[in-house]
N, C-alpha and C positions, 0 to 999 in steps of 0.2 A: 573515402570511407565514412559511412554515416556515424554520427555520435550516439552513445549510447546514454539516454536519458535517465533511467533507473534499471536496478538489477532484481531479478527473482532467482532464487536459488532452487526452490524445490516446487514441485506440482503441488504440493500441500498448501503453498503459501497463499495468504489473504491479502498480504500486502507486499509491496515493492519498496525499495529504498533509492530514493533519489541520489544520483550522482552529480547533479547540479541543482541550482535553486530553479524551480519549475513555477511559472506563473500561472494564474487563473485564466482559463480559456485556452490554454495550450493542449494539443492533441499529441499524446505519445503512443508510441507501439512497443510492445513488449512481448519476448517470447521465451517460454521454458518448456523443453521437451517437444511435445507435439501441441501444447496450449499456446495460443496467441491471444493477446489482449489489445484493444485500441481503446484508449481512455481519454476522456475529455476532463482535464483538471479542473476542479470546482473551486478549491481554495488554494491560495499559495502554499507550495511545498519547499521549504528550506533544504538546502544541501544536506544530505545524509539522514532527512527525516522520511517517514514513512507516508506512502499513498494507498489507499484501498483499491484493490484490483476488481473488486464486485462488492455488491451490498453486504454489509455485515450487521446482522440483526442485534438488538440489545440482548446482552446475555451471552452471545455466541462467543467461543474462543477465537484468539487472533494467531495466526501462525506466520512466523518469519524463520527463514532459513530451515523450514521443515519441522520447526518445535512451536509449542504453544508458548506465547510471550506475554499473553494477557487476554482480557475480556472485555468486550464492548459495554460502555455503561449506558450508551444510547445508539439508536440507528446510524450508522455509517454509510454514506452512499459511495459508489465507485467513484473514485476521482477526489475523494476528500482527503484532506490531511489527516492521519491517525498518530495520536500523540496523548499526553496526559490529560487533556481536556474531554477526551472520549473514550478513554480506556482507563482499565485499572490493571495494573502488574500482577501477574502470578508468579513471578520469579524473586526468590529470596524472601 
């Protein structure tokens, strides 16, 4: 049985959550409903951190688990680490 590298919950999600540490250069495949993603990891992703599923433009909302969790403060490429260095939270 193949290992699951990351999880995507909703079709609206712009990020996946890493279920293990994923190294730069790795290629991961994800699926949610009828959408499939094949992503080359551009930056190391620590376990339980987020990775962009597709390009997220500066100022765009970031979705996780179908909900807006933040906004990109700079352009984020598919496969990049999504965290406090390139986002601002819109929660709380």
